VEXVEXSE-206980 format. One line per field, with one value per residue: residue number from 0; x negated, y, z negated of N, C-alpha, C in turn. Coordinates in pm, whole numbers. Layout:
N
k NUM/...
nX X/...
nY Y/...
nZ Z/...
caX X/...
caY Y/...
caZ Z/...
cX X/...
cY Y/...
cZ Z/...
END
This chain:
275
k 0/1/2/3/4/5/6/7/8/9/10/11/12/13/14/15/16/17/18/19/20/21/22/23/24/25/26/27/28/29/30/31/32/33/34/35/36/37/38/39/40/41/42/43/44/45/46/47/48/49/50/51/52/53/54/55/56/57/58/59/60/61/62/63/64/65/66/67/68/69/70/71/72/73/74/75/76/77/78/79/80/81/82/83/84/85/86/87/88/89/90/91/92/93/94/95/96/97/98/99/100/101/102/103/104/105/106/107/108/109/110/111/112/113/114/115/116/117/118/119/120/121/122/123/124/125/126/127/128/129/130/131/132/133/134/135/136/137/138/139/140/141/142/143/144/145/146/147/148/149/150/151/152/153/154/155/156/157/158/159/160/161/162/163/164/165/166/167/168/169/170/171/172/173/174/175/176/177/178/179/180/181/182/183/184/185/186/187/188/189/190/191/192/193/194/195/196/197/198/199/200/201/202/203/204/205/206/207/208/209/210/211/212/213/214/215/216/217/218/219/220/221/222/223/224/225/226/227/228/229/230/231/232/233/234/235/236/237/238/239/240/241/242/243/244/245/246/247/248/249/250/251/252/253/254/255/256/257/258/259/260/261/262/263/264/265/266/267/268/269/270/271/272/273/274
nX -955/-864/-727/-534/-714/-593/-417/-586/-694/-483/-432/-683/-701/-502/-612/-853/-765/-659/-888/-963/-791/-885/-1010/-797/-627/-772/-714/-454/-494/-615/-407/-231/-41/-93/-111/130/343/585/544/260/-31/-324/-510/-520/-619/-828/-729/-563/-736/-852/-917/-743/-413/-101/237/492/797/1149/1493/1591/1486/1632/1705/1410/1203/961/794/771/651/413/301/242/30/53/-68/-26/223/374/630/927/1033/1133/1279/1254/1436/1650/1708/1699/1563/1784/1696/1466/1398/1462/1295/1050/1034/1061/839/626/667/612/345/249/84/235/315/446/615/666/867/799/981/1048/1217/1265/1170/839/780/1029/1061/849/930/1154/1039/888/1094/1204/1020/825/559/332/80/4/37/-41/-193/27/197/196/396/344/478/614/956/1106/1316/1521/1855/1926/1704/1464/1254/939/696/427/80/-75/118/249/37/-11/221/175/-54/56/235/55/-101/90/184/-48/-91/133/108/-155/-329/-517/-343/-248/-261/-32/-9/72/-50/24/97/-140/-319/-205/-205/-372/-629/-977/-970/-1104/-1024/-1011/-855/-743/-686/-413/-348/-150/-168/-91/-175/-441/-766/-795/-1009/-1038/-824/-799/-1001/-1233/-1165/-1201/-1058/-861/-640/-457/-191/-80/111/460/624/601/594/687/696/969/1073/1338/1373/1194/893/680/332/25/-324/-600/-916/-1144/-1343/-1269/-1393/-1418/-1150/-1070/-1213/-1079/-818/-874/-974/-820/-919/-1078/-1346/-1578/-1575/-1617/-1871/-1867/-1612/-1561/-1731/-1609/-1376/-1153/-1094/-992/-1164/-1336/-1445
nY 1874/1984/1877/1976/1986/1880/1698/1500/1428/1304/1081/962/899/704/509/457/354/125/-16/-111/-317/-522/-761/-883/-923/-1108/-1341/-1371/-1432/-1687/-1824/-1838/-1646/-1427/-1551/-1602/-1744/-1865/-2018/-2083/-2023/-2187/-2042/-1783/-1777/-1635/-1379/-1393/-1385/-1140/-846/-620/-595/-570/-480/-453/-280/-250/-162/-418/-561/-484/-381/-315/-414/-235/-210/-469/-585/-441/-525/-781/-746/-589/-322/-131/-2/-7/178/169/451/621/587/604/886/943/789/705/500/363/301/439/682/603/377/506/683/503/333/516/598/363/334/229/276/468/461/605/478/523/389/348/422/361/485/740/1079/1166/1400/1461/1242/1288/1529/1439/1265/1453/1601/1430/1297/1346/1584/1471/1494/1289/1046/759/783/859/613/494/284/60/-119/-320/-275/-524/-659/-487/-379/-161/-38/-149/-67/-66/140/234/165/409/610/526/547/821/910/798/942/1199/1159/1080/1311/1500/1384/1387/1662/1734/1600/1634/1425/1166/956/612/332/84/-229/-498/-802/-808/-542/-413/-537/-455/-172/-39/-152/-100/178/322/468/701/632/462/113/-109/-432/-693/-1032/-1347/-1606/-1634/-1487/-1133/-1047/-1250/-1228/-974/-880/-826/-586/-345/-360/-215/-263/-565/-743/-1034/-1232/-1302/-1431/-1395/-1414/-1229/-1115/-919/-871/-976/-1264/-1317/-1133/-913/-947/-786/-698/-505/-432/-415/-363/-286/-39/64/88/293/503/515/592/843/985/930/812/533/411/346/518/769/912/999/1116/1279/1522/1644/1735/1571/1405/1402/1546/1563/1860
nZ 106/-202/-508/-803/-1111/-1339/-1230/-1132/-1375/-1506/-1342/-1353/-1624/-1651/-1484/-1614/-1857/-1755/-1694/-1938/-1969/-1821/-1914/-2039/-1824/-1687/-1816/-1731/-1465/-1486/-1595/-1391/-1337/-1171/-934/-826/-597/-388/-166/-102/104/206/350/258/7/-119/-158/-380/-591/-598/-788/-804/-774/-594/-489/-231/-177/-99/-47/-50/-260/-476/-813/-958/-1223/-1317/-1535/-1634/-1412/-1411/-1652/-1580/-1415/-1185/-1004/-812/-585/-272/-137/44/215/432/764/1112/1224/1063/840/500/256/24/-232/-270/-420/-681/-716/-689/-913/-1127/-1093/-1122/-1388/-1517/-1490/-1256/-961/-711/-360/-68/221/573/821/1148/1440/1788/1957/1895/1877/1780/1635/1527/1357/1183/1065/929/741/595/483/299/139/-144/-194/-373/-601/-768/-650/-438/-107/175/378/710/878/1123/1370/1634/1714/1714/1597/1580/1639/1781/1894/2085/2231/2396/2424/2650/2565/2540/2520/2288/2107/2110/1983/1733/1653/1625/1411/1206/1175/1091/854/699/680/533/285/208/206/356/568/512/727/800/957/1188/1345/1618/1697/1634/1813/2057/2054/1857/1832/1855/1838/1645/1412/1134/923/626/628/607/625/759/698/669/681/710/649/691/858/1042/1207/1308/1477/1329/1207/958/639/375/218/181/295/193/155/206/45/-224/-585/-862/-1192/-1301/-1054/-861/-670/-355/-286/-109/-143/-220/-193/-307/-166/-333/-634/-985/-1038/-776/-716/-892/-775/-532/-613/-721/-502/-274/-53/108/-77/64/273/178/196/463/509/290/290/506/406/384/182/-156/-438/-752/-888
caX -839/-886/-605/-557/-792/-506/-361/-687/-712/-375/-455/-806/-672/-431/-705/-950/-697/-644/-1015/-965/-706/-943/-1032/-665/-575/-845/-637/-338/-541/-636/-278/-156/59/-126/-110/267/383/669/498/122/-107/-465/-593/-525/-649/-917/-652/-507/-839/-900/-873/-640/-299/16/353/566/939/1252/1623/1620/1443/1726/1648/1281/1153/820/719/739/555/285/248/191/-90/77/-134/23/340/413/776/988/1096/1210/1270/1302/1462/1778/1734/1623/1594/1865/1627/1336/1373/1465/1170/938/1028/1040/700/540/684/555/201/215/59/328/287/567/588/761/875/804/1063/994/1323/1286/1055/750/795/1154/1035/762/1011/1240/952/855/1213/1253/913/760/415/304/-63/-22/67/-134/-164/144/171/270/421/341/514/718/1089/1165/1437/1620/1966/1947/1582/1360/1165/795/624/293/-11/-117/233/269/-71/12/321/107/-140/142/283/-56/-140/194/186/-164/-68/238/67/-294/-402/-532/-247/-281/-190/7/24/64/-147/69/84/-282/-376/-150/-219/-470/-763/-1082/-946/-1201/-954/-1068/-755/-742/-603/-340/-325/-70/-225/-37/-225/-587/-823/-773/-1120/-1022/-706/-799/-1126/-1325/-1121/-1220/-932/-864/-530/-424/-61/-119/226/594/699/542/674/632/787/1033/1131/1422/1353/1063/841/549/222/-88/-445/-700/-1037/-1263/-1356/-1202/-1458/-1381/-1010/-1067/-1259/-971/-711/-918/-1007/-726/-993/-1158/-1476/-1682/-1566/-1638/-1984/-1834/-1489/-1563/-1780/-1517/-1260/-1036/-1074/-995/-1282/-1346/-1555
caY 1922/1960/1880/2031/1901/1807/1584/1397/1382/1211/957/901/842/577/413/421/264/-3/-87/-180/-436/-617/-890/-944/-969/-1228/-1453/-1388/-1503/-1828/-1884/-1852/-1541/-1344/-1632/-1639/-1751/-1984/-2095/-2036/-2073/-2195/-1947/-1652/-1800/-1533/-1261/-1411/-1364/-1002/-794/-516/-655/-484/-529/-350/-300/-169/-185/-562/-614/-441/-311/-372/-379/-209/-232/-612/-609/-384/-613/-901/-714/-506/-194/-35/-43/68/187/220/581/666/512/685/1026/964/687/703/380/408/278/504/773/524/300/599/731/391/289/618/595/238/332/162/381/455/518/600/446/555/288/416/367/400/551/871/1167/1160/1521/1446/1147/1354/1626/1361/1222/1571/1647/1333/1239/1456/1605/1440/1470/1172/924/715/846/805/502/486/143/50/-249/-311/-290/-637/-708/-381/-395/-37/15/-248/-6/-80/235/191/190/549/685/486/601/966/925/767/1055/1307/1124/1082/1450/1568/1326/1437/1803/1744/1546/1664/1299/1091/846/471/266/-56/-285/-643/-842/-777/-399/-380/-582/-380/-26/20/-211/-23/323/382/568/720/599/337/13/-208/-531/-812/-1159/-1438/-1742/-1630/-1360/-1035/-1039/-1353/-1199/-835/-845/-770/-455/-334/-336/-172/-337/-689/-805/-1173/-1322/-1244/-1521/-1378/-1415/-1130/-1077/-790/-867/-1091/-1317/-1305/-999/-906/-921/-720/-685/-405/-507/-397/-378/-187/90/112/127/426/598/531/670/981/1052/904/752/415/456/328/628/898/990/1060/1195/1377/1653/1702/1785/1486/1328/1484/1523/1640/1955
caZ 31/-345/-588/-936/-1201/-1430/-1158/-1136/-1513/-1538/-1270/-1404/-1755/-1631/-1426/-1716/-1949/-1686/-1704/-2066/-1961/-1728/-1976/-2063/-1696/-1646/-1868/-1644/-1346/-1515/-1624/-1268/-1320/-1058/-813/-801/-457/-372/-49/-83/219/165/422/193/-134/-175/-197/-514/-691/-599/-919/-797/-707/-580/-415/-158/-202/-35/-111/-57/-391/-579/-928/-997/-1355/-1293/-1658/-1636/-1305/-1454/-1755/-1512/-1339/-1067/-1021/-714/-508/-155/-145/166/197/548/889/1223/1194/997/738/375/178/-90/-359/-268/-532/-805/-722/-706/-1052/-1219/-1080/-1183/-1533/-1569/-1469/-1130/-863/-599/-229/16/361/679/926/1277/1548/1918/2034/1834/1892/1664/1553/1451/1248/1086/991/839/631/515/411/203/58/-215/-190/-512/-617/-852/-575/-336/22/244/470/836/909/1269/1425/1736/1651/1786/1531/1577/1731/1857/1955/2111/2329/2383/2509/2685/2453/2524/2470/2148/2024/2097/1877/1608/1617/1578/1277/1110/1149/1013/720/627/650/431/155/178/193/480/559/530/837/787/1086/1204/1447/1754/1725/1631/1941/2170/2048/1765/1837/1920/1832/1552/1332/1000/822/551/695/529/729/728/742/568/701/724/605/798/953/1143/1290/1353/1545/1229/1158/814/570/235/156/252/265/213/151/195/-43/-355/-708/-955/-1299/-1279/-919/-831/-536/-294/-267/-44/-234/-156/-273/-273/-131/-414/-779/-1067/-1016/-644/-725/-953/-673/-434/-675/-739/-377/-166/60/84/-128/165/369/112/250/591/507/182/333/603/334/403/59/-277/-521/-876/-882
cX -857/-755/-636/-628/-701/-440/-459/-702/-605/-398/-577/-782/-602/-526/-806/-889/-682/-773/-1022/-880/-767/-959/-900/-608/-648/-773/-513/-376/-550/-505/-190/-55/33/-123/31/304/464/626/355/55/-254/-554/-606/-560/-733/-840/-599/-608/-900/-840/-759/-526/-182/127/403/714/1024/1384/1652/1579/1537/1657/1521/1243/1002/736/679/637/416/220/189/74/-69/22/-83/144/358/566/831/1062/1189/1186/1327/1321/1589/1809/1640/1662/1668/1799/1497/1311/1372/1336/1051/922/1000/895/606/547/622/404/156/200/150/272/408/530/704/753/898/897/1019/1099/1351/1157/971/762/923/1133/948/842/1102/1161/923/974/1251/1147/838/611/366/155/-95/-5/-51/-103/-39/101/257/275/438/360/603/851/1166/1296/1546/1731/1982/1822/1476/1262/1019/729/486/196/-50/-4/256/161/-58/116/260/21/-58/189/171/-95/-38/200/68/-145/33/187/-74/-380/-404/-440/-311/-200/-162/38/16/-27/-105/51/-63/-347/-332/-190/-342/-612/-860/-1067/-1041/-1139/-1017/-977/-783/-646/-543/-291/-244/-140/-191/-84/-376/-637/-818/-885/-1105/-910/-711/-934/-1224/-1291/-1139/-1088/-958/-756/-492/-288/-76/-5/355/683/645/644/608/735/840/1099/1212/1399/1212/1024/707/443/100/-206/-532/-833/-1141/-1248/-1271/-1261/-1421/-1235/-995/-1110/-1149/-860/-749/-934/-900/-791/-1061/-1296/-1589/-1685/-1598/-1757/-1952/-1716/-1488/-1613/-1689/-1389/-1137/-1011/-1077/-1121/-1273/-1466/-1551
cY 1885/1974/1934/1932/1821/1688/1469/1340/1279/1077/885/835/708/470/365/327/125/-85/-167/-306/-546/-756/-962/-999/-1093/-1353/-1479/-1462/-1652/-1899/-1897/-1744/-1461/-1421/-1671/-1631/-1879/-2071/-2055/-2100/-2076/-2093/-1812/-1666/-1689/-1411/-1272/-1377/-1225/-931/-695/-566/-557/-552/-419/-384/-207/-204/-333/-623/-571/-363/-382/-322/-359/-225/-380/-646/-557/-473/-740/-871/-631/-366/-88/-92/50/61/241/349/612/576/599/830/1051/863/706/577/422/386/357/587/699/445/390/641/617/343/387/611/470/231/253/270/365/515/501/562/481/447/358/345/429/459/691/951/1167/1284/1517/1351/1211/1453/1555/1312/1340/1616/1554/1272/1352/1463/1593/1410/1346/1041/881/789/785/697/516/339/130/-94/-223/-343/-406/-685/-602/-408/-274/14/-94/-199/-34/22/180/230/335/636/654/549/752/994/899/885/1173/1280/1134/1225/1522/1514/1374/1584/1819/1705/1587/1542/1227/968/708/418/121/-109/-437/-675/-799/-630/-357/-418/-493/-234/21/-31/-122/127/395/496/582/670/467/241/-85/-312/-649/-935/-1264/-1582/-1748/-1496/-1260/-1027/-1137/-1323/-1062/-790/-774/-628/-450/-297/-290/-244/-455/-738/-953/-1274/-1243/-1330/-1513/-1383/-1318/-1104/-936/-775/-994/-1136/-1291/-1158/-1008/-875/-873/-715/-573/-478/-516/-419/-274/-48/148/156/266/532/622/618/817/1054/1038/843/624/461/443/440/764/976/1060/1155/1302/1514/1722/1752/1698/1393/1425/1453/1608/1732/2045
cZ -115/-423/-727/-1027/-1293/-1363/-1159/-1276/-1549/-1470/-1327/-1539/-1740/-1579/-1530/-1818/-1887/-1693/-1834/-2067/-1878/-1789/-2002/-1933/-1647/-1696/-1785/-1517/-1374/-1543/-1501/-1244/-1194/-927/-773/-654/-440/-256/-15/38/180/235/356/45/-195/-224/-339/-623/-687/-721/-914/-711/-700/-504/-323/-164/-118/-105/-132/-191/-505/-690/-974/-1136/-1342/-1419/-1669/-1529/-1344/-1559/-1696/-1421/-1215/-1090/-925/-643/-390/-145/-14/136/313/667/1000/1182/1118/886/620/300/51/-226/-370/-393/-666/-821/-751/-853/-1150/-1213/-1149/-1334/-1596/-1552/-1349/-1023/-742/-471/-141/158/452/785/1060/1373/1679/2011/1982/1846/1764/1576/1471/1333/1140/1001/891/718/538/429/296/111/-11/-189/-334/-529/-698/-775/-490/-206/86/342/595/876/1060/1314/1546/1671/1713/1725/1521/1678/1823/1929/1966/2217/2294/2474/2543/2574/2433/2473/2322/2060/2008/1990/1740/1562/1564/1435/1174/1074/1062/871/636/589/536/292/114/163/327/475/575/649/798/926/1082/1322/1588/1786/1725/1764/2056/2171/1970/1780/1914/1912/1736/1472/1194/889/752/618/592/629/676/785/639/585/718/674/721/901/1067/1240/1355/1410/1451/1188/1006/747/427/155/246/203/296/199/148/106/-185/-467/-806/-1065/-1277/-1144/-897/-688/-485/-276/-196/-150/-156/-251/-218/-257/-241/-562/-853/-1042/-880/-640/-786/-852/-569/-490/-685/-607/-269/-45/14/37/-26/266/308/167/381/582/399/225/434/538/346/285/-58/-355/-647/-866/-1006
END
């Protein structure tokens, strides 16, 4: 799927300008700004030193000053958009526009529920999340709904995975980008382990490096704390890191795929490319 050249040009320009800030951000690292965490765990220390840092937000963070977050080194934000088949996060559109205007790459995520038909959830996502060529790929948030008051259903692994496949296909068709999968250790163990999916993985691991918790599952994004501190955000915020270098980040922004997957997925038309 090829996107308009001007869309790539805009994203590439922002990414290229960001490269020029690398030396300035190095000073932020040494000053401890990028290591902000009210309850740091030594098992995730490496994440603090990865060069591409981000956050994820929902209504609970209130009004986020994305310009302040960007000045402190935030390069991307995953924004809660939809849940199930009838809920839109009330801050979604505001967060989306503010992040984009501040030069923070936005990505929308859908929280999957297990008491609602997958096609209904996909239709709800399509109706409420824009097909925006300037954004990161969409995210499918996969967890068991253990804290839900209305839906604590645990379908069997094959039923759950069939729902996941439906959502992933519909999200890709809607946005033209291969969706990112966010998951935790329990759901990964129960449903996703060993599936050999082509999707970029965003893994939660707040006490150890993801390789130690996810059977060596390769990851692109790492959610390494839920007690993060970031200028522009009041209170605690989830913090995340991209696995690679500045150059690899630019490749991800331009293609929508993990750069390590481009040789396999690019020829199949599942990653954008400049031609």
